[in-house]
Each structure stands twice: as C-alpha cells, then as structure tokens.
C-alpha positions in Angstrom: 63.2 -8.2 -42.7 63.0 -7.4 -46.4 65.4 -9.1 -48.8 67.7 -6.5 -50.4 67.5 -6.8 -54.2 70.8 -6.5 -56.2 69.5 -3.6 -58.2 73.0 -2.2 -58.9 74.0 -5.5 -60.4 70.9 -5.5 -62.5 71.5 -2.0 -63.8 75.0 -3.1 -64.8 73.7 -6.1 -66.7 71.3 -3.9 -68.6 74.0 -1.3 -69.4 76.4 -4.0 -70.7 73.7 -5.7 -72.8 73.6 -8.9 -70.7 70.0 -8.1 -70.0 67.4 -6.3 -72.2 66.1 -2.8 -71.5 63.6 -2.3 -68.7 60.5 -1.9 -70.9 60.5 -5.6 -71.9 62.3 -7.0 -68.8 61.2 -6.5 -65.3 63.2 -8.2 -62.5 61.8 -6.0 -59.8 58.2 -6.8 -60.7 59.0 -10.5 -61.2 60.7 -10.9 -57.8 57.7 -9.2 -56.2 55.7 -12.4 -57.0 57.7 -14.3 -54.4 57.5 -14.5 -50.6 60.5 -13.6 -48.4 61.2 -17.3 -47.8 61.2 -18.0 -51.6 63.4 -15.1 -52.5 66.8 -16.8 -52.3 65.6 -19.5 -54.8 63.9 -16.9 -57.0 67.1 -14.8 -57.1 69.2 -17.8 -57.9 66.9 -18.8 -60.7 67.1 -15.2 -62.0 70.9 -15.4 -61.9 70.6 -18.5 -64.1 68.6 -16.7 -66.8 70.5 -16.2 -70.0 69.7 -13.5 -72.5 71.2 -13.4 -76.0 70.9 -9.9 -77.5 70.5 -9.4 -81.2 74.1 -8.4 -81.6 75.3 -11.4 -79.7 73.1 -13.7 -81.7 74.6 -12.3 -84.9 78.1 -13.0 -83.6 77.1 -16.6 -82.5 75.5 -17.3 -85.8 78.6 -16.2 -87.7 80.7 -18.3 -85.4 78.5 -21.4 -86.0 78.8 -20.8 -89.7 82.6 -20.6 -89.6 82.7 -23.8 -87.6 81.3 -25.5 -90.7 84.7 -25.0 -92.3 86.1 -27.8 -90.0 84.0 -30.2 -92.0 85.0 -28.8 -95.4 88.7 -28.1 -95.2 90.5 -31.4 -95.5 94.1 -30.2 -96.2 94.6 -27.7 -93.4 98.4 -27.6 -93.9 97.9 -25.7 -97.2 96.5 -22.2 -96.9 96.0 -22.0 -100.6 94.1 -25.3 -100.8 92.0 -24.4 -97.8 91.0 -21.0 -99.3 90.1 -22.7 -102.6 88.1 -25.5 -100.9 86.2 -22.9 -98.8 85.5 -20.7 -101.8 84.2 -23.7 -103.8 81.9 -24.6 -100.9 80.5 -21.1 -100.6 79.9 -21.0 -104.4 78.0 -24.3 -104.3 76.0 -23.4 -101.2 72.3 -22.6 -100.8 70.8 -21.5 -97.5 67.4 -22.9 -96.5 65.2 -21.7 -93.7 63.5 -24.3 -91.4 59.8 -23.8 -91.3 56.7 -25.2 -89.7 54.1 -27.2 -91.6 52.4 -23.9 -92.5 55.3 -21.4 -93.0 54.8 -17.9 -91.5 56.8 -14.8 -91.9 57.2 -14.8 -88.1 59.1 -18.1 -88.2 62.6 -17.6 -86.9 64.0 -19.3 -89.9 63.0 -16.3 -92.0 65.0 -13.9 -89.8 68.1 -16.2 -89.9 67.9 -16.5 -93.6 68.2 -12.7 -93.7 71.2 -12.9 -91.3 72.8 -15.3 -93.8 72.6 -12.5 -96.3 73.5 -9.6 -94.0 76.1 -11.1 -91.6 77.6 -13.9 -93.7 77.6 -11.8 -96.9 76.0 -14.5 -98.9 74.3 -13.8 -102.2 70.6 -13.3 -101.7 69.9 -15.6 -104.6 71.4 -18.4 -102.6 68.9 -17.9 -99.8 65.8 -19.9 -100.6 62.6 -21.6 -99.3 62.5 -25.4 -98.9 60.3 -25.6 -102.0 62.7 -23.5 -104.1 65.7 -25.6 -102.9 64.0 -28.8 -103.9 63.1 -27.3 -107.3 66.8 -26.6 -107.8 67.5 -30.3 -107.2 64.7 -31.3 -109.6 66.4 -29.2 -112.3 69.5 -31.4 -111.9 71.7 -29.1 -109.9 73.5 -30.5 -106.8 74.3 -27.6 -104.4 75.4 -28.1 -100.8 72.7 -27.1 -98.3 72.9 -25.1 -95.1 69.7 -25.0 -93.0 69.5 -22.1 -90.5 67.4 -21.2 -87.4 67.9 -19.7 -84.0 67.0 -22.6 -81.6 66.6 -26.3 -81.7 64.5 -27.7 -78.9 63.0 -31.1 -79.7 64.4 -31.2 -83.3 61.0 -32.1 -84.5 60.5 -29.0 -86.7 63.7 -29.8 -88.5 62.9 -33.5 -88.8 59.5 -32.5 -90.3 61.2 -30.1 -92.8 63.6 -32.8 -93.8 60.9 -35.5 -94.3 58.0 -33.3 -95.5 57.0 -34.0 -99.1 56.5 -31.0 -101.3 54.8 -31.0 -104.6 57.1 -29.6 -107.3 55.9 -29.7 -110.9 53.3 -32.4 -110.0 55.9 -34.6 -108.3 56.3 -35.3 -104.6 59.9 -34.7 -103.3 61.6 -34.3 -99.9 65.1 -33.5 -98.7 65.3 -37.0 -97.3 64.5 -38.4 -100.8 67.1 -36.1 -102.4 69.8 -37.3 -100.0 68.9 -40.9 -100.6 69.0 -40.4 -104.4 72.4 -38.5 -104.4 74.0 -40.8 -101.8 76.6 -38.5 -100.3 77.4 -36.4 -103.4 76.4 -33.2 -101.5 76.6 -32.1 -97.9 73.8 -31.0 -95.6 74.5 -28.8 -92.6 72.2 -27.4 -89.9 73.5 -24.2 -88.3 71.3 -23.1 -85.4 72.5 -20.7 -82.6 71.5 -23.1 -79.8 70.8 -26.8 -80.1 69.6 -28.9 -77.1 70.8 -32.5 -76.4 67.3 -33.7 -77.2 67.2 -31.9 -80.5 70.6 -33.3 -81.5 69.5 -36.8 -80.6 66.3 -36.6 -82.5 67.8 -35.0 -85.6 70.7 -37.6 -85.6 68.1 -40.3 -85.5 65.7 -38.9 -88.2 68.3 -37.2 -90.4 71.6 -39.0 -89.8 73.1 -37.5 -93.0 72.8 -33.9 -91.6 75.7 -32.4 -89.8 74.5 -30.2 -86.9 76.9 -27.3 -86.3 75.5 -24.9 -83.6 77.2 -22.1 -81.8 76.3 -23.8 -78.5 75.0 -27.2 -77.4 72.6 -27.1 -74.4 72.6 -30.2 -72.2 70.6 -31.1 -69.1 72.9 -28.8 -67.1 71.1 -25.8 -68.7 67.7 -27.0 -67.5 66.4 -25.6 -64.2 64.6 -28.9 -63.6 67.4 -31.4 -63.9 69.3 -33.1 -61.1 72.6 -31.9 -62.5 71.5 -28.3 -63.3 74.2 -25.7 -63.4 71.6 -23.1 -62.3 71.2 -24.2 -58.7 73.9 -24.4 -56.0 74.7 -27.8 -54.6 72.4 -27.2 -51.6 69.6 -26.2 -53.9 69.7 -29.2 -56.3 66.5 -30.8 -54.9 64.9 -27.7 -53.5 65.3 -25.6 -56.7 63.3 -27.8 -59.1 60.7 -28.3 -56.4 60.4 -24.6 -56.0 59.7 -24.1 -59.7 57.1 -26.8 -59.6 55.4 -25.4 -56.5 55.3 -21.8 -57.8 54.1 -22.9 -61.2 51.2 -24.7 -59.5 50.4 -21.6 -57.5 50.2 -19.6 -60.7 47.9 -22.1 -62.2 50.2 -23.3 -65.0 49.1 -26.7 -66.4 51.0 -30.0 -66.4 50.6 -31.1 -70.0 53.5 -33.6 -69.8 55.8 -31.4 -71.9 53.0 -30.3 -74.3 51.8 -26.8 -75.1 51.8 -24.4 -72.1 53.3 -27.0 -69.8 54.9 -25.5 -66.6 58.1 -27.4 -67.5 58.4 -25.8 -70.9 57.9 -27.6 -74.2 59.2 -31.1 -74.1 60.0 -30.6 -70.4 63.2 -28.8 -71.3 62.9 -26.3 -68.4 65.2 -23.6 -69.9 65.9 -20.1 -68.6 66.6 -18.5 -71.9 65.6 -15.7 -74.2 66.8 -14.1 -77.4 66.5 -10.5 -78.5 63.5 -11.4 -80.7 61.7 -13.5 -78.0 62.0 -16.7 -76.0 61.4 -20.3 -77.2 58.6 -22.5 -76.0 61.2 -24.6 -74.1 61.7 -21.6 -71.7 59.9 -22.0 -68.3 56.6 -20.2 -68.4 57.3 -18.9 -64.9 59.4 -16.3 -66.6 56.8 -15.0 -69.1 53.3 -16.0 -68.1 50.8 -13.3 -67.0 48.3 -15.9 -65.8 46.3 -14.9 -62.7 48.0 -11.5 -62.4 51.5 -13.0 -62.4 54.1 -10.3 -63.1 56.4 -11.6 -65.9 60.1 -11.2 -66.1 60.0 -11.0 -69.9 57.3 -10.3 -72.5 57.5 -13.5 -74.5 56.9 -12.2 -78.0 58.3 -8.7 -77.8 61.9 -8.9 -76.8 
C-alpha cells in the first residue's frame, strides 16, 4: 500500500511562507527517493526541516540587534538615561562583516552588512570591511564594534577574522591585538541570526572578549544525528540517526569526519536548516545533494 503524502499540509506551509516556493523546494521529489518502509522516517525528518525566509531572517536579525541593548543599558529604571545610553552606543558603533580568508561578494557577511543599513537604519558610513575597521582604530578612534553574519557553525570563520593580521599602512594589526591594547575601553558584539553550541564554545575560547548575541542558539537538540534530537520521536531516537547514515551511504555521500561534503554536514552538526538565500554547510547533504541521481529537497545555492 502506498504511503499517503501530506500534500495539503505542504501547500499550507508554502502559502504561509514556512516553506519556500516549489521551484526551489521539492518535497514530493525528495520523498520519492525513499522506500515505503523508510517513508515514516523520511517524513519525520522532513517535518524537522526548518526554513527561514528572507522576511523572517530580517525580523530575527533586528531582534538579535535589539537584544544587544541588554548589555548596554545599565540604568533600566530611567527611560531618559536608557535612551541616552542607547543613542550614544549607536553613534559610536561600526558594523563589520565576517569574511573568509579571501573575502568574496557572495559571503553572507556582505548581505548582513546591507541588512544593518536597510533594516537597522544605520548610517552606511558605519558599515565597513575588517580592514577599514582596523584602519579606524589605527587613526586613534575607539568605536564599539558589531560583527554581523547569518549563521555560526563551528565559529572558526569568526575566530579567524578576529585573529587574522591585516597590513594597514605597512603595519600588521588584528582585532585581537586592538582589544588587548585597549583593555575593555570598547565593546565587541557578534550578532548572527543562528549560532550553534559548538560555535559559541569555540568563539568564547578564542575570543573571550566578544559578546555573542544571536537571535537563536542551536544546541544538539537541533541535530538530526544526536541522541537528544528534537527532530525524532522517542521511538525513533536510535533508528532516526541510523536511517540518515544508511541512506547517505546509499547515495554515495562520503564520510570525511565532519570535513567538506561529509554526510553528517560540516563539523558533524547534522542540521536540517535553510535560509532564503541558501543553506549552510552544516546542513545534512541528504537534503540538497544531487549525487547519483538523488532528487534534492532544496537547491543548495539558489534559495
């Protein structure tokens, strides 16, 4: 007997924006990859997939930014003092995008720097590259710093941005060196939309002076591979992760121990997650691979 697909529910999720439009998202095609016996687990995994539309990401980013105020406003009993403190913080702020070792226009930090301008209504002159930010410090100015991005997986990219030495006017300088020199005279915040437990831990270790203020923290419960995963029912806690492993092997996805293209996702995070602009490398490849004629749920780079 064929397993009935909940297509009415799927249409509702597309209509309400909980899922993207059909051109880039194909639950019918994806579920056709599985046998009848596998279908209950496949549908459960699909139910656990989270999609953040562009509009929702904007709202979450704004919410994360406003949460920074909890670390700025010391006298919350006085509305006047709070407004003054917040205005002074905004006036002193520069927004810095997080980049890879070789920055690309496609880096998500670029998009979120633009969001800082459009959604947070910050002056465009305050939105700068890491090099430009460090040049500001070299000129003797001491602005507060807000780093922005969409997703923190391992936290390594931010740690590298923090520790990387840039050559400014024939001198080597890094954010870590600036912080050490100024010794708490300025504040550093990192404001991603999603931050994993692993990312938080690594950033706290490498950059203890940076306050991480995301819209959401992702723990092991958001991983489809963890023993305490919120994705699987209690009776699927063991069978669910094994199902992902078995199907991934059938597709031909490699085991690179959490490296590039690993069936577990980058750093073995095993997430079921996508944004309107694409999905992170920590997302399970079972959702987006086209290896060996596998029908993907999402097109990785075109959401």
